[in-house]
C-alpha positions as CSV (number, residue, x, y, z in Angstrom):
1,X,3.0,-25.6,0.8
2,X,2.8,-22.7,-1.6
3,X,5.9,-20.6,-2.0
4,X,6.2,-17.6,-4.4
5,X,9.4,-17.1,-6.3
6,X,9.5,-13.3,-6.6
7,X,12.4,-12.9,-9.2
8,X,13.0,-9.2,-9.4
9,X,15.8,-7.0,-10.8
10,X,16.6,-4.6,-8.0
11,X,18.3,-1.3,-8.5
12,X,20.5,1.0,-6.4
13,X,17.5,2.8,-4.7
14,X,16.2,0.9,-1.6
15,X,12.9,2.9,-1.8
16,X,12.3,2.0,-5.4
17,X,13.1,-1.6,-4.5
18,X,10.4,-1.5,-1.9
19,X,7.9,-1.0,-4.6
20,X,9.0,-4.2,-6.3
21,X,8.6,-6.0,-2.9
22,X,5.2,-4.6,-2.4
23,X,4.0,-5.7,-5.8
24,X,5.6,-9.2,-5.3
25,X,3.9,-9.6,-2.0
26,X,0.6,-8.5,-3.3
27,X,0.8,-11.0,-6.3
28,X,2.0,-13.8,-4.0
29,X,-0.8,-13.3,-1.5
30,X,-3.4,-13.1,-4.3
31,X,-2.3,-16.5,-5.5
32,X,-2.4,-18.0,-2.0
33,X,1.3,-18.3,-1.2
34,X,2.3,-19.1,2.4
35,X,5.8,-17.6,1.8
36,X,7.1,-15.1,-0.7
37,X,10.9,-15.4,-1.4
38,X,12.8,-12.4,-2.9
39,X,16.5,-12.5,-4.0
40,X,19.6,-11.6,-2.2
41,X,20.3,-7.9,-2.5
42,X,16.6,-7.0,-2.8
43,X,17.3,-3.8,-0.8
44,X,19.9,-2.7,-3.2
45,X,21.8,-4.3,-6.1
46,X,25.5,-5.1,-6.0
47,X,27.9,-2.8,-7.7
48,X,27.0,0.3,-5.6
49,X,28.4,1.5,-2.3
50,X,26.5,-0.6,0.3
51,X,27.6,1.0,3.6
52,X,25.7,4.2,3.1
53,X,22.6,2.2,2.2
54,X,22.8,-0.4,5.0
55,X,20.1,-0.2,7.8
56,X,19.6,-2.1,11.0
57,X,16.8,-4.7,11.2
58,X,14.6,-2.2,13.1
59,X,15.2,0.5,10.4
60,X,12.7,1.9,8.0
61,X,13.3,-0.5,5.2
62,X,12.9,-3.7,7.2
63,X,10.0,-2.1,9.1
64,X,8.1,-1.5,5.9
65,X,8.7,-5.1,4.7
66,X,7.3,-6.3,8.0
67,X,4.2,-4.1,7.5
68,X,3.7,-5.5,4.0
69,X,4.0,-9.1,5.1
70,X,1.6,-8.5,8.1
71,X,-1.0,-6.8,6.0
72,X,-0.8,-9.6,3.3
73,X,-0.9,-12.3,5.9
74,X,2.1,-14.2,4.4
75,X,5.7,-14.8,5.4
76,X,8.4,-13.0,3.5
77,X,12.2,-13.5,2.9
78,X,14.1,-10.6,1.4
79,X,17.8,-9.8,1.0
80,X,19.1,-6.6,2.6
81,X,22.3,-5.2,4.0
82,X,22.8,-4.3,7.7
83,X,25.7,-2.4,9.3
84,X,28.5,-4.5,10.7
85,X,30.7,-3.6,13.7
86,X,33.9,-3.2,11.6
87,X,32.5,-0.6,9.1
88,X,31.5,-3.2,6.5
89,X,28.0,-4.4,6.0
90,X,26.3,-7.8,6.6
91,X,24.5,-9.6,3.8
92,X,21.3,-10.4,5.6
93,X,18.1,-12.2,4.9
94,X,15.1,-10.6,6.7
95,X,12.6,-13.3,7.6
96,X,9.3,-12.0,8.7
97,X,5.5,-12.5,8.8
98,X,3.2,-15.2,10.0
99,X,4.7,-15.2,13.4
100,X,8.3,-15.1,12.1
101,X,10.8,-12.2,12.9
102,X,14.4,-13.2,12.5
103,X,17.3,-13.0,10.1
104,X,20.1,-15.0,8.5
105,X,23.6,-13.5,7.7
106,X,25.3,-14.9,4.7
107,X,28.2,-17.3,5.9
108,X,30.2,-17.9,2.8
109,X,31.2,-14.7,1.0
110,X,31.7,-14.5,-2.7
111,X,35.4,-14.1,-3.1
112,X,35.6,-15.7,-6.5
113,X,35.5,-15.1,-10.2
114,X,37.4,-11.8,-9.7
115,X,34.9,-10.4,-7.2
116,X,35.7,-9.9,-3.5
117,X,32.6,-9.6,-1.4
118,X,34.5,-9.8,1.8
119,X,36.1,-6.3,1.2
120,X,32.8,-4.7,2.0
121,X,30.8,-7.5,3.6
122,X,31.4,-9.2,7.0
123,X,30.4,-13.0,7.2
124,X,27.8,-14.5,9.3
125,X,28.4,-17.6,11.4
126,X,25.1,-19.1,12.5
127,X,22.8,-21.4,10.5
128,X,19.1,-20.5,10.8
129,X,16.1,-22.8,10.8
130,X,12.6,-21.7,11.5
131,X,9.2,-23.3,11.6
132,X,6.3,-22.2,9.4
133,X,3.0,-24.1,9.6
134,X,4.8,-27.1,11.1
135,X,7.5,-27.2,8.4
136,X,11.2,-26.6,9.1
137,X,12.7,-24.1,6.8
138,X,16.5,-23.4,6.6
139,X,18.2,-20.4,4.9
140,X,21.3,-20.0,2.7
141,X,22.4,-17.2,0.4
142,X,23.9,-17.4,-3.1
143,X,27.5,-18.6,-2.7
144,X,26.4,-20.7,0.2
145,X,25.0,-23.1,-2.5
146,X,28.6,-24.2,-3.3
147,X,29.1,-25.6,0.3
148,X,27.1,-28.9,0.9
149,X,27.9,-29.1,4.5
150,X,25.8,-26.1,5.4
151,X,22.8,-27.6,3.6
152,X,23.3,-30.9,5.5
153,X,23.6,-29.0,8.8
154,X,20.3,-27.3,8.1
155,X,18.7,-30.7,7.5
156,X,20.2,-32.0,10.7
157,X,18.6,-29.1,12.5
158,X,15.1,-29.8,11.2
159,X,14.9,-28.2,7.8
160,X,13.0,-30.1,5.1
161,X,12.8,-27.0,2.9
162,X,15.9,-24.8,2.3
163,X,15.4,-21.3,0.9
164,X,18.3,-19.9,-1.1
165,X,18.0,-16.3,-2.3
166,X,20.7,-15.2,-4.7
167,X,22.3,-12.6,-7.0
168,X,24.2,-14.9,-9.2
169,X,27.1,-13.7,-11.2
170,X,26.9,-13.9,-15.0
171,X,29.4,-15.5,-17.3
172,X,30.0,-18.5,-19.5
173,X,28.5,-21.6,-17.9
174,X,27.2,-19.8,-14.9
175,X,23.5,-20.5,-15.4
176,X,24.4,-24.2,-15.8
177,X,26.5,-24.1,-12.6
178,X,23.6,-22.4,-10.8
179,X,21.1,-25.1,-11.9
180,X,23.5,-27.9,-11.2
181,X,24.4,-26.7,-7.7
182,X,20.8,-26.2,-6.6
183,X,19.9,-29.7,-7.7
184,X,23.0,-31.1,-6.0
185,X,22.3,-29.4,-2.7
186,X,18.8,-30.9,-2.7
187,X,20.3,-34.3,-3.2
188,X,23.0,-33.7,-0.5
189,X,20.4,-32.8,2.1
190,X,17.5,-34.6,0.6
191,X,15.4,-31.4,1.1
192,X,13.3,-29.2,-1.1
193,X,15.6,-26.3,-2.3
194,X,13.8,-23.1,-3.2
195,X,16.3,-20.9,-5.0
196,X,15.2,-17.4,-5.9
197,X,17.7,-15.3,-7.9
198,X,17.8,-11.7,-9.2
199,X,16.5,-11.6,-12.8
200,X,19.0,-10.8,-15.6
201,X,19.3,-7.0,-15.8
202,X,19.6,-7.3,-19.5
203,X,16.1,-8.6,-19.7
204,X,14.8,-5.2,-18.8
205,X,17.3,-3.3,-20.9
206,X,19.8,-2.6,-18.1
207,X,23.4,-3.5,-19.1
208,X,25.5,-4.7,-16.1
209,X,28.9,-3.1,-15.6
210,X,32.0,-4.4,-13.7
211,X,32.3,-7.7,-12.0
212,X,29.5,-7.3,-9.5
213,X,27.0,-10.2,-9.4
214,X,23.7,-8.7,-10.5
215,X,21.8,-11.8,-11.4
216,X,21.0,-14.3,-14.3
217,X,17.4,-15.3,-13.4
218,X,16.5,-19.0,-13.6
219,X,15.1,-19.2,-10.1
220,X,14.1,-22.8,-9.5
221,X,12.7,-25.3,-6.9
222,X,14.4,-28.7,-6.7
223,X,12.8,-31.8,-5.3
224,X,14.5,-33.8,-2.5
225,X,15.7,-36.2,-5.2
226,X,17.3,-33.4,-7.2
227,X,14.6,-33.0,-10.0
228,X,13.6,-29.6,-11.2
229,X,10.1,-29.0,-9.9
230,X,9.8,-25.5,-11.3
231,X,12.1,-23.0,-13.1
232,X,11.7,-19.4,-14.3
233,X,13.5,-17.7,-17.2
234,X,15.8,-14.7,-17.2
235,X,13.3,-11.9,-16.8
236,X,11.4,-10.6,-13.7
237,X,8.5,-12.9,-12.8
238,X,6.4,-14.0,-9.8
239,X,5.5,-17.6,-9.7
240,X,3.8,-19.5,-6.9
241,X,5.0,-23.1,-6.7
242,X,3.1,-25.8,-4.8
243,X,4.8,-28.8,-3.3
244,X,4.5,-31.3,-0.5
245,X,7.1,-31.1,2.2
246,X,6.2,-34.6,3.4
247,X,8.0,-36.0,0.4
248,X,11.2,-35.4,2.3
249,X,10.5,-38.3,4.6
250,X,10.1,-40.7,1.7
251,X,13.3,-39.3,0.1
252,X,15.3,-39.7,3.2
253,X,14.1,-43.3,3.6
254,X,15.0,-44.2,0.0
255,X,18.3,-42.4,-0.1
256,X,19.5,-42.0,3.6
257,X,22.6,-40.0,2.8
258,X,22.2,-38.0,6.0
259,X,22.1,-41.2,8.1
260,X,24.9,-42.9,6.1
261,X,27.5,-40.1,6.4
262,X,30.8,-41.0,7.9
263,X,32.5,-37.5,7.5
């Protein structure tokens, strides 16, 4: 399987961010990717009012991403915001292309490190697993990576690859936490974890303000045994990573943590 880590730095304008998506999809398709993964908040960065920007899954932003995926012939995952019933928005992953058309709503909201995502974002409740080319792929978003039970649930439901888009908050030790957590969740679930984050805005001369999590880069792919298979730097980049999902079976036989669980 070939998956493109499309590490971008999104801004506040959804139309401008679509240009980043189009470029990433084009580059991913040219390098033979089966799936292009964009970060959380691809539609619009955190730190702006999200409710006026949110669109339903059949709105123009998602429709354009679907068109781009269809024309490129690859599957695409991209973070967006959809309206919630209570006036907040939902932090949504659009999953489209190659016969897929579904979404995942972020379950665990980032109410930590002085930021309260739940003030403006409503939580999801349902884990999501899809099948692409015979491979089960599960989905999580950013702060979800701190909750091993969700990753194990996705593995129970057939995922051997878990995709984790993020817009990770900066700060002392936060890059190290990100890398550690991604690798730990791969071990917990004995799955490949494909974690694509927003690039560091400072890498393109944009200075973050406030406490909004706007990205640190360092997207990575972790093996089912927790090793780093590939990792990017802080700046925007598109890298296609190739790996064998069948390695999951060997890992689960060698370290059967899913079978051995008692709680």
